[in-house]
C-alpha positions in Angstrom: -85.2 21.4 10.3 -83.0 18.8 11.9 -81.6 17.9 8.5 -80.6 21.5 7.7 -79.1 21.9 11.2 -77.0 18.8 10.7 -75.7 20.1 7.3 -74.8 23.5 8.8 -73.0 21.8 11.7 -71.0 19.6 9.3 -70.1 22.6 7.1 -68.9 24.5 10.1 -66.7 21.7 11.3 -65.1 21.3 7.9 -64.3 25.1 7.8 -62.7 24.9 11.2 -60.5 21.9 10.3 -59.5 23.5 7.0 -58.5 26.7 8.7 -56.5 24.8 11.3 -54.7 22.7 8.7 -53.9 25.9 6.7 -52.4 27.5 9.8 -50.2 24.5 10.5 -48.9 24.4 6.9 -48.3 28.1 6.3 -47.4 29.7 9.7 -45.3 28.8 12.7 -42.3 31.0 12.1 -39.2 29.3 13.8 -41.2 26.1 14.6 -41.7 25.2 11.0 -40.0 21.9 10.0 -39.8 20.5 6.5 -38.5 17.1 5.8 -37.9 16.1 2.2 -37.8 12.4 1.4 -37.2 12.7 -2.3 -34.7 14.3 -4.6 -31.9 14.0 -2.0 -28.5 15.1 -3.4 -25.3 13.9 -1.8 -22.9 16.9 -1.4 -19.6 16.5 -3.3 -16.6 15.4 -1.4 -13.8 18.0 -1.4 -10.3 16.6 -1.1 -7.6 18.9 0.2 -4.0 18.1 -0.5 -1.6 19.3 2.3 2.0 20.2 1.7 4.6 19.4 4.5 6.4 22.1 6.2 9.6 23.3 4.5 11.6 21.5 7.1 9.7 18.4 6.4 10.4 18.6 2.7 14.1 19.2 3.3 14.3 16.3 5.7 12.5 14.1 3.2 15.2 14.8 0.6 17.9 14.2 3.1 16.5 10.9 4.1 16.2 9.8 0.5 19.7 10.9 -0.2 21.1 8.7 2.6 18.9 5.8 1.8 21.6 4.1 -0.3 24.0 3.9 2.7 22.1 1.0 4.2 21.9 -0.8 0.9 25.7 -0.5 0.4 26.4 -1.9 3.8 24.0 -4.8 3.3 25.7 -5.6 0.0 29.1 -5.7 1.7 27.7 -8.1 4.3 26.3 -10.4 1.6 29.7 -10.6 0.0 31.3 -11.3 3.4 29.0 -14.3 4.0 30.9 -16.1 1.2 34.3 -15.7 2.8 35.5 -18.5 5.2 35.7 -17.7 8.9 35.0 -14.0 8.3 31.6 -15.0 6.8 30.3 -15.6 10.3 30.0 -11.9 10.7 28.3 -11.5 7.3 24.8 -11.7 8.7 25.6 -9.0 11.3 26.8 -6.7 8.6 23.8 -7.4 6.4 21.4 -6.6 9.2 23.3 -3.6 10.2 22.7 -2.3 6.7 19.0 -3.1 7.1 19.0 -1.1 10.4 20.5 1.9 8.6 17.8 1.6 6.0 15.1 1.4 8.6 16.3 4.5 10.3 16.6 6.5 7.0 13.2 5.3 6.0 11.8 6.5 9.3 13.4 9.9 8.8 12.0 10.2 5.2 8.5 9.1 6.1 8.4 10.6 9.5 10.0 14.0 9.9 9.8 14.2 6.1 6.0 14.6 6.6 6.0 17.3 9.2 2.9 19.4 9.0 0.8 16.7 7.3 1.0 13.7 9.7 0.0 14.1 13.3 2.7 11.6 14.5 5.6 12.3 12.2 7.9 12.1 15.3 6.4 8.7 16.2 7.1 7.3 12.7 10.7 8.5 13.0 11.1 6.8 16.4 9.6 3.7 15.0 12.3 3.7 12.3 14.9 3.7 15.0 13.2 0.9 17.0 12.9 -1.2 13.9 16.6 -0.6 13.4 17.2 -2.0 16.9 15.3 -5.1 15.8 17.5 -5.4 12.8 20.6 -5.2 14.9 19.2 -7.9 17.1 18.7 -10.1 14.1 22.3 -9.4 13.1 23.6 -10.4 16.5 21.6 -13.6 16.4 23.1 -14.3 13.0 26.5 -13.7 14.4 25.8 -16.2 17.1 24.7 -18.8 14.6 27.9 -18.1 12.6 30.1 -18.5 15.7 28.4 -21.8 16.7 29.3 -23.3 13.3 32.6 -21.6 13.0 34.7 -24.8 13.2 32.2 -27.1 11.6 33.5 -28.9 8.6 37.0 -27.4 9.1 40.3 -29.1 9.7 40.2 -28.0 13.3 37.1 -30.1 13.9 39.0 -33.2 12.7 41.7 -32.8 15.3 41.1 -35.2 18.3 40.2 -33.6 21.5 41.0 -30.1 20.2 38.2 -30.1 17.8 35.7 -31.2 20.5 36.9 -28.5 22.9 36.9 -25.7 20.4 33.5 -26.9 19.1 32.0 -26.7 22.5 33.4 -23.2 23.1 32.1 -21.9 19.8 28.7 -23.6 20.4 28.4 -22.1 23.9 29.6 -18.6 22.8 27.4 -18.6 19.7 24.4 -19.7 21.8 24.9 -16.8 24.3 25.3 -14.3 21.4 22.2 -15.7 19.8 20.2 -15.2 23.0 21.4 -11.6 23.3 20.3 -11.0 19.7 16.9 -12.5 20.3 16.4 -10.3 23.3 17.4 -7.2 21.4 15.0 -8.1 18.6 12.1 -8.6 21.0 12.8 -5.3 22.6 12.9 -3.5 19.2 9.6 -5.2 18.1 7.9 -4.2 21.4 9.0 -0.6 21.2 8.0 -0.4 17.5 4.5 -1.7 18.3 4.1 0.7 21.3 5.3 3.8 19.4 2.9 3.2 16.5 -0.2 2.2 18.4 0.4 2.3 22.1 1.0 4.8 24.9 4.4 5.8 23.6 2.7 6.6 20.3 0.2 8.9 22.0 3.1 10.7 23.7 5.1 11.2 20.5 1.9 12.3 18.8 1.2 14.9 21.5 4.8 16.3 21.3 4.7 16.3 17.5 1.3 18.1 17.3 1.8 20.6 20.2 5.5 21.3 20.3 7.5 20.3 17.2 5.2 21.4 14.5 4.1 24.7 16.1 7.7 25.7 16.9 9.0 24.9 13.4 5.9 26.7 11.9 6.7 29.8 13.9 10.3 29.8 12.7 9.3 29.2 9.1 6.8 32.0 9.3 9.5 34.4 10.5 12.0 33.4 7.8 9.2 33.6 5.2 8.3 37.2 6.3 12.0 38.1 6.2 12.2 36.9 2.6 9.1 38.7 1.6 10.0 41.9 3.3 13.5 42.1 2.0 12.5 40.9 -1.5 15.2 38.2 -1.4 12.8 35.3 -1.1 12.1 34.6 -4.8 15.6 35.4 -6.1 17.3 33.2 -3.5 14.8 30.4 -4.0 15.3 30.5 -7.7 19.1 30.4 -7.3 18.9 27.4 -4.9 16.6 25.6 -7.3 19.0 26.0 -10.1 22.0 24.9 -8.1 20.0 22.0 -6.6 18.9 20.9 -10.1 22.5 20.9 -11.3 23.8 18.9 -8.3 20.9 16.4 -8.7 21.6 16.0 -12.4 25.3 15.3 -11.6 24.2 12.7 -9.2 22.1 11.0 -11.9 25.0 10.9 -14.2 27.4 9.4 -11.6 24.9 6.7 -10.8 24.2 5.9 -14.5 27.9 5.9 -15.4 29.1 3.4 -12.8 26.0 1.4 -12.3 27.4 -0.3 -9.2 26.7 0.0 -5.4 29.4 2.6 -4.8 28.4 5.0 -7.7 24.7 4.4 -6.8 25.5 5.6 -3.3 27.4 8.6 -4.4 24.8 9.5 -7.0 22.1 9.1 -4.4 23.9 11.4 -1.9 24.4 14.0 -4.6 20.7 13.7 -5.5 19.8 14.2 -1.9 22.0 17.3 -1.6 20.4 18.7 -4.7 17.0 18.0 -3.3 17.9 19.7 0.0 19.1 22.8 -1.9 16.0 22.9 -4.0 13.6 22.8 -1.0 15.6 25.1 1.2 14.6 28.1 -0.8 11.1 27.6 0.8 12.4 29.1 4.0 12.5 32.5 2.4 9.9 31.9 -0.2 7.4 29.4 1.4 5.1 27.5 -0.9 1.4 28.2 -0.6 -0.4 26.0 1.9 2.8 24.5 3.4 2.0 22.6 6.6 -1.5 24.2 6.9 -2.9 20.9 8.1 -2.0 21.2 11.8 -0.6 24.7 12.4 -3.7 26.2 13.9 -4.3 23.6 16.5 -0.6 23.3 17.1 -0.2 27.0 17.8 -3.0 26.8 20.4 -1.2 24.0 22.1 2.1 25.9 22.0 0.3 28.9 23.6 -1.0 26.8 26.4 2.4 25.2 26.9 4.2 28.5 27.1 1.6 29.9 29.5 2.0 33.4 28.0 -0.3 36.2 29.1 -4.1 35.3 29.2 -6.7 37.2 31.1 -5.5 37.3 34.7 -2.5 35.2 33.8 -4.7 32.1 33.4 -3.9 29.8 30.5 -1.6 30.5 27.5 -1.7 33.4 25.2 -3.2 31.6 22.2 -5.4 29.5 24.4 -6.9 32.6 25.9 -7.5 34.1 22.5 -9.2 30.9 21.4 -11.5 31.1 24.4 -12.5 34.7 23.7 -13.2 33.8 20.1 -15.3 30.7 21.1 -17.3 32.7 23.6 -18.1 35.4 21.1 -18.9 32.8 18.5 -21.4 31.3 20.9 -23.0 34.7 21.4 -23.3 35.2 17.7 -24.9 31.9 17.3 -27.7 32.9 19.8 -28.4 36.2 18.1 -29.5 34.6 14.9 -32.3 32.2 15.4 -33.1 31.7 11.7 -31.6 29.1 9.4 -28.6 27.0 10.2 -26.5 28.8 7.6 -27.1 32.2 9.2 -26.1 30.8 12.6 -22.9 29.4 11.4 -21.9 32.6 9.6 -22.6 34.7 12.6 -20.8 32.4 14.9 -17.7 32.5 12.7 -17.8 36.3 12.7 -18.2 36.2 16.4 -15.1 34.0 16.7 -13.1 36.5 14.6 -14.3 39.4 16.7 -13.3 37.6 19.8 -9.9 36.9 18.4 -9.3 40.5 17.3 -10.6 41.7 20.6 -8.1 39.5 22.4 -5.3 40.8 20.3 -6.3 44.3 21.1 -6.2 43.6 24.8 -2.6 42.4 24.7 -1.4 46.0 24.9 -3.5 46.8 28.0 -2.2 46.6 31.5 -4.1 44.6 34.1 
């Protein structure tokens, strides 16, 4: 009897444990959690290529077209360094050319990337500050040239006069050199600050919340005008043809002369052709132009302008963003199922909030 009772008891315990385990593995609704430790697949990485705003593309072509100016000035300075007396200023001219190149490079790489780089303005300013450094180097070079102006010349061989003149040039050159060094240090400090310091944060904020949004709004208006009137594609096509012809002429001029002057003229013509080619985008904007920062930028612009929100609080677009966010949050609470369902509902909630906000614009408080 005791043996049979023990067997029945063991059997009953096994059945209870089996039922409990089955319940844990098959029920539970929302509390069910499954963790897979095998067959993990890494999702593919999608790379999106952004196109600068039309204004950025036009500025990029302009900067490239003027890039040869600095090179020509530097070449002139190199030639001057070989001329007696006047050669003292050769280094100043060379570095002035370098300064022009730094500025045009800043325009090309900075404002030329509007819509894709969050600190296009800072890059442009950094080009200017680098140019300041270049000018400082040129001034220092001039000081060195002045200091040795009468060295190894007939004047230096004249008793008394040579010594006096030599001291004057040495003193003057030293002072000029110090000025140049100070200017160079100032330029270097500003360049560092505008790229990675507080000044860089300021230019980045202005770029992302003011410059890009304003230009985007203007380009959207001109694009709609081109689409509405039907002139966008024809005008764009014409400008591309003319721009191609001017650019081709520039290539021929540069190849024919093959010297600094013709290279400069050819480069300028090429830049003009590029500007014409890209300008058609104002009436016939390319797909995806400047889409990298427009949304956030418009929100910032709305907050900056302080246009109508609920009760006058906040900017117009900022208020719309808040309504969309609030509705998206509500949508996320409605769906307690899978993560994908929550995300989709939240997105629709955000869209509903945005449309609702637009509808309220016409209502009086």
